[in-house]
N, C-alpha and C positions, 0 to 999 in steps of 0.2 A: 475304488478302493475307500474304503469306513475305516476313518482310524477312533474313532469316537472312544474318549475313556482314556486318550493320550496325549502328553504333553508334550511341548519343544520349547529351547529358548531359541531364539535365532539373535544371534550380534549382528549389530547395522538394522535393526530394523524399520526404521524410521525410514527409509528413503531406498529408492532403486531395486537394486535383488533384492535387497533383503526384506523389504517391503512385500513385495511381491513373492517371495517364496514366505515367509507369514502369513499373509491373505491365501492362500493355496492349501498351507496348511490349514488353519481355520477352514477353510470349505470345506474339507476334509474330518472337518470332526475334532480337532486338535483344539484342544486350550493351549494355549499360549502365551509367552513371556517374550518381552525383547530388551535386547541391552543397549543402549547407545550412548555415545557424547553429548546429544541432543537436550535439548530442555523440556520438562513436561509439557511448557505449551507444544515444541515442536513436535511430540510424538501421539498431541491428542487427538488429531486427525485419524493415524495410525491403530487407536484402541478403538475410539468411535467406529471404524468399519468395519473390525473385528465383529467387538458389541451388536454388531447391528447380523451378524452374522448366528447370532446366538451363541459366540463363544467367550469362554473367559479368556480375559486382556491383561496383562501386566505388564508393566516398564519400569523402567531402573537405569538413570544415568551414570554410564559407569564407562571408564577408561578402561579395556579389557586388557590394555600392555602393560597395567600397572598391576603386578600380581594380586594385592591387597584388594583393591577396589572390583580383580575378579573372582580374587575369595567368598568377599561381600555378596556380588553377585550372586554365585552359586550356593552360597547359604539362605539367601532371601530367599530367592526361587523355591529351593525345599521348604522353607518353612509356608509357604503360600500353597502352591499345588503337591508338598508331601512327596512323590517323586519326579524326574523326568529321562523321559523315553527317547526325546531327537534332541540334538545337539546340532544347530547348525552356525559354524561360522564360519559369517558372513563379513564380518569386520574388517576392515584391512586400508590403506594409503594408499595412492598411485602416485607414484610418484615418476613421473615421467622424465626421458634422460636420452639421450642417444647409445646408440651402440658401442661406438668408441670409448667413452666415458665410464 
């Protein structure tokens, strides 16, 4: 598949599943942006890896559970990319607890 010219935002894209999704999209020709609660220093590896694939990559540090930050993130990416074709909502918090709880 070739998604050249498409843009995507991946939430929680700094590591784990989010990073893998972001990287695969970039391999398929997608310019990507990602939002995470991580710092720019933590996100730098992701940015560098995607740029090695020849794709545009932008990072925004935000907590998307906060409506104001989520809205700011969308405006930021629209200013940079002009449009968003793909949204991958991957960010989340794992709170393990017993079934009885």
